[in-house]
C-alpha positions in Angstrom: 71.0 113.9 91.9 74.7 113.9 91.0 76.2 112.4 87.9 79.3 110.3 88.5 82.2 109.3 86.2 84.1 106.2 87.4 87.6 106.1 85.9 88.8 102.5 86.2 85.4 100.9 86.7 86.6 97.2 86.5 89.3 97.6 89.1 88.8 96.9 92.8 88.2 100.5 93.7 85.9 101.0 90.8 83.8 98.0 91.7 83.6 99.1 95.3 82.6 102.6 94.2 79.8 101.1 92.1 78.6 99.0 95.1 78.3 102.2 97.2 76.6 104.1 94.5 74.1 101.4 93.9 73.0 101.7 97.5 71.9 105.3 96.9 70.1 105.5 93.6 68.1 108.5 94.8 71.3 110.5 95.0 73.7 109.3 92.3 73.5 108.4 88.7 76.4 106.7 86.7 77.3 109.0 83.8 80.4 107.2 82.5 82.4 104.0 83.1 85.9 103.5 81.8 88.2 100.4 81.5 91.5 99.5 80.0 90.7 95.8 79.6 88.1 93.2 80.9 85.6 94.0 78.3 83.2 91.2 79.3 83.1 92.6 82.9 82.7 96.1 81.6 79.8 95.0 79.4 78.1 93.4 82.4 78.5 96.7 84.4 77.0 98.6 81.4 74.0 96.4 81.3 73.5 96.8 85.1 74.2 100.5 85.6 73.3 101.9 82.1 75.9 104.7 81.8 75.5 107.3 79.0 79.2 107.1 78.1 81.8 104.3 78.1 85.5 104.8 77.4 87.9 102.0 76.4 91.6 101.9 75.6 91.6 100.7 72.0 89.4 101.1 68.9 89.0 97.3 68.5 87.3 97.2 71.9 84.5 99.4 70.6 83.3 96.6 68.3 83.9 94.0 71.1 81.6 95.9 73.5 79.0 96.4 70.7 79.1 92.7 70.1 78.4 92.2 73.8 75.2 94.3 73.5 76.5 97.6 74.9 74.5 100.5 73.4 76.0 103.4 75.2 78.1 106.0 73.4 81.6 104.5 73.4 84.8 106.6 73.2 88.5 105.6 73.0 91.7 106.5 74.6 93.0 109.3 76.7 90.9 111.9 74.9 87.8 110.0 75.8 88.9 109.7 79.4 89.3 113.5 79.5 85.9 114.1 77.9 84.0 112.1 80.5 86.1 113.7 83.3 85.2 117.3 82.3 81.7 116.9 80.9 79.3 119.6 82.1 76.8 117.0 83.2 79.3 115.4 85.7 79.6 116.6 89.3 81.8 113.8 90.7 84.8 111.9 89.3 86.2 108.8 90.9 89.8 108.7 89.8 90.6 105.0 90.2 92.9 104.3 87.2 96.1 102.6 88.4 99.4 104.2 87.7 100.6 107.2 85.6 97.8 106.5 83.0 95.4 108.2 85.3 97.3 111.5 85.5 95.9 113.4 82.5 92.1 112.7 83.1 92.4 113.2 86.8 94.2 116.5 86.3 91.6 117.5 83.7 88.8 116.8 86.3 90.6 119.0 88.8 91.0 121.8 86.2 87.3 121.5 85.4 86.5 122.2 89.1 84.9 118.8 89.8 84.5 116.9 93.1 87.4 114.5 92.6 87.6 111.4 94.7 91.3 110.6 94.5 92.2 106.9 94.5 95.0 107.4 91.8 97.9 108.3 94.0 100.3 108.5 91.1 98.7 111.6 89.7 99.6 113.5 92.9 103.0 111.8 93.3 104.0 112.9 89.8 102.6 116.4 89.7 102.1 117.4 93.3 102.7 121.1 93.1 100.9 121.5 89.8 98.0 119.3 91.0 97.4 121.1 94.2 97.7 124.5 92.6 95.2 123.5 89.9 92.7 122.3 92.6 93.0 125.7 94.3 92.8 127.8 91.2 89.8 126.0 89.7 87.8 125.4 92.9 87.9 121.6 92.7 86.9 119.6 95.8 89.7 117.1 96.3 88.9 114.2 98.6 91.3 111.4 99.3 90.1 107.8 98.9 93.2 105.9 99.9 92.2 104.6 103.3 95.2 106.2 105.0 94.8 109.7 103.7 91.0 109.5 104.1 91.7 108.5 107.7 93.9 111.6 108.2 91.3 113.8 106.6 88.7 112.5 109.0 91.0 113.1 112.0 91.6 116.7 111.2 89.7 119.3 113.1 89.4 121.6 110.1 90.2 120.0 106.8 91.5 122.6 104.4 93.4 124.7 107.0 97.1 124.3 107.3 98.4 121.7 109.8 100.2 124.5 111.6 96.9 126.4 112.2 95.3 123.2 113.4 98.2 122.4 115.8 99.2 119.2 114.0 102.7 118.0 114.6 102.8 114.6 112.8 100.8 112.4 110.5 101.1 108.6 111.1 100.4 106.4 108.1 99.7 102.8 109.1 100.8 99.8 106.9 99.8 96.2 107.1 103.3 95.2 106.2 102.2 93.1 103.3 102.6 89.3 102.9 106.4 89.4 103.5 106.4 91.5 106.7 108.4 89.0 108.7 110.4 87.4 105.8 114.1 87.7 105.6 115.7 89.6 102.7 117.3 86.4 101.5 114.0 84.6 101.4 112.3 87.5 99.6 114.7 87.1 96.7 112.9 84.0 95.7 109.2 85.0 96.1 106.9 84.6 93.1 104.3 87.0 91.7 101.5 84.7 93.0 102.9 85.1 96.5 103.3 88.9 96.2 99.8 89.6 95.0 98.2 87.6 97.9 97.7 90.4 100.4 96.8 89.4 103.9 94.2 92.1 104.5 93.1 93.8 101.3 91.7 92.7 98.0 93.6 94.7 95.3 94.9 94.6 91.8 98.2 93.0 91.0 100.3 96.2 90.7 99.0 97.7 93.9 99.4 94.4 95.7 103.1 94.2 94.7 103.6 97.8 95.8 102.1 96.8 99.2 104.5 93.8 99.4 107.6 96.1 98.7 106.1 98.9 100.8 106.5 101.2 97.8 102.7 101.7 98.2 103.5 103.3 101.6 106.3 105.3 100.1 104.0 106.7 97.4 101.4 107.4 100.1 104.1 109.4 102.0 104.6 111.6 99.0 100.9 112.0 98.5 100.4 112.9 102.1 103.0 115.6 101.9 101.2 117.3 99.0 97.6 116.7 100.3 98.3 118.1 103.7 101.2 120.4 103.1 103.7 118.7 105.4 107.4 117.8 105.2 108.5 114.2 104.7 109.9 114.3 108.3 106.4 115.1 109.6 105.1 111.8 108.2 105.8 108.6 110.1 105.2 105.1 108.8 104.1 102.5 111.3 103.5 98.8 110.6 100.0 97.8 112.0 99.3 94.2 110.9 95.6 94.2 111.9 94.7 97.1 109.6 92.1 98.3 112.0 93.6 101.8 112.6 93.9 103.3 109.1 96.0 106.3 110.1 96.5 108.8 112.9 97.1 112.5 113.5 99.2 113.8 116.4 98.5 117.3 117.8 100.9 119.5 119.7 98.8 119.2 122.9 99.6 115.5 123.1 96.4 114.3 121.5 96.5 111.5 119.0 93.4 110.9 116.9 92.9 107.6 115.0 90.3 106.5 112.5 89.3 102.9 113.0 87.3 100.6 110.8 87.1 97.3 109.0 89.6 96.9 106.1 87.0 97.6 103.4 87.5 100.4 100.8 83.8 101.1 100.6 84.1 103.1 103.9 86.5 105.8 102.6 84.7 105.8 99.3 81.4 106.5 101.0 83.0 109.2 103.2 84.5 111.0 100.3 81.4 110.7 98.1 79.1 112.2 100.6 81.3 114.6 102.6 80.5 116.4 104.8 77.5 114.2 105.2 77.6 110.5 106.0 75.9 107.7 104.0 75.7 103.9 104.3 78.6 102.1 102.7 77.6 98.5 103.1 80.3 98.0 105.7 79.4 96.8 109.1 80.6 98.9 112.1 83.7 97.7 114.0 83.1 95.3 116.9 85.7 96.5 119.4 85.3 93.4 121.5 86.2 91.2 118.6 89.3 93.2 117.5 91.7 91.6 120.0 95.1 93.2 120.3 96.4 96.0 118.1 100.1 95.9 117.4 102.7 98.4 115.9 106.3 98.2 114.8 108.7 100.3 112.8 109.3 99.3 109.2 112.7 97.7 108.3 114.1 99.9 105.5 116.9 97.5 104.9 114.5 94.8 103.9 112.1 97.3 102.3 114.3 100.0 100.7 111.5 101.3 98.5 110.4 103.3 101.6 113.7 105.0 101.7 113.8 105.7 98.0 110.3 107.4 98.1 111.2 109.5 101.1 114.4 110.6 99.5 112.6 111.5 96.2 110.1 113.7 98.1 113.0 115.4 99.8 114.8 116.0 96.5 111.6 117.4 94.9 111.3 118.3 91.3 110.8 115.4 89.0 112.3 112.9 91.4 108.9 111.5 92.6 107.8 111.0 88.9 111.1 109.2 88.2 110.6 106.8 91.1 107.0 106.2 90.2 107.8 105.4 86.5 110.7 103.2 87.4 108.6 101.3 89.9 105.8 100.7 87.4 108.3 99.2 84.9 110.0 97.1 87.6 106.7 95.8 89.0 105.5 94.9 85.5 108.7 93.0 84.8 108.4 91.2 88.1 104.8 90.2 87.4 106.0 88.8 84.0 108.8 86.8 85.8 111.4 89.0 84.0 113.0 90.2 87.3 113.1 89.2 90.9 111.1 90.8 93.7 114.2 92.2 95.4 115.4 93.7 92.1 112.5 96.2 92.1 114.2 98.7 94.4 117.5 98.2 92.6 115.9 99.1 89.3 114.4 102.2 90.8 117.6 103.3 92.4 119.5 102.7 89.2 117.1 104.8 87.2 117.4 107.6 89.8 121.2 107.5 89.5 121.1 107.8 85.7 118.5 110.5 85.3 119.0 114.0 86.5 116.2 115.6 88.5 114.6 118.6 86.8 112.2 121.3 87.9 108.5 120.1 88.0 106.9 123.5 87.5 105.6 122.5 84.0 103.5 119.4 83.1 105.7 118.7 80.1 108.8 118.4 82.3 107.0 115.8 84.4 105.8 113.8 81.4 109.3 113.9 79.9 110.8 112.6 83.1 108.2 109.9 83.2 109.0 108.8 79.7 112.8 108.9 80.1 112.6 107.0 83.4 110.6 104.2 81.7 113.2 103.9 79.0 116.1 103.7 81.5 114.2 101.3 83.8 113.5 99.0 80.8 117.2 99.0 79.9 118.0 98.0 83.5 115.6 95.1 83.8 117.8 92.6 81.8 120.6 93.2 84.4 118.3 91.7 87.0 116.9 88.7 85.2 115.5 85.9 87.3 118.0 83.1 87.6 116.7 79.8 86.2 
């Protein structure tokens, strides 16, 4: 029996994780659930899964949960998130908090040597070198949950060995292309938040859905792949694959290309990471190859989706550049979702922030946190320059 902490329980990844865990009550027990908002939903989850600990963002939410009949031990804030990530009773931590807010508890879980199911890509984007070094030094088992990185992990002959030792020449990350895959740049300038969060293949939260629409999600995944698998940016190729059947591929020097295929359902990579090296049922039906039809691929257009270029350049620059890009993107996406800026202004705000903030060494956590804070200040200052025309 393994105890599991789910960071970000009310989000799409958190809910999918709970669905998988509920199918194997003989093997897993919910130790802690955390949520930033949606207290009514969190209360329902508490009544169903009966966690020992619950962590919320603000003190006022403690009384709100108590009023909804939650009797678990309730903690507050980042300190509470860290507590349930490093607790001795916990063997597995699902890191599913969206954005930079997930960095500290996820890093704490790694430093505590836990089995960390990594769905929070921003933690690795911001502190790649520190994060991977901590995992090695503290004996953490780091398993990717993003469908693309999980697919690469499954296609590797010997996960944990260097790509050179395995004869790997290239990683191929597939992307659906999002809702605006075939839309002109001029038309994209007028899209609304409601259009941007309507993903054609996946059911995700607003922020991740917008990142998918700008292809920044794929840019962040490129950075994440470089750290997870110790490859250079030029060894990672992005390919648009609208059907989202092939989740990613690995090319070997002997001419072999291995691909992981499956239905577009996050329960598959969650179950794979949860039970690795074993396999357990996820609740997802196996793929019917005869029903798939054709599989199509095309190169992404970086003129229409410049976030890809910005992310690749940030990884190549190194240091705090990825943290700056991530922070500026979070601010720009939040502004877009609030109708304070246009969809096509998101990359402009990111580029402007990079131009105004010098890249520093990222060997120390404080340097990364400082870069994150400074980038957010600059990005917020830039938002009014790109106000939506009325």
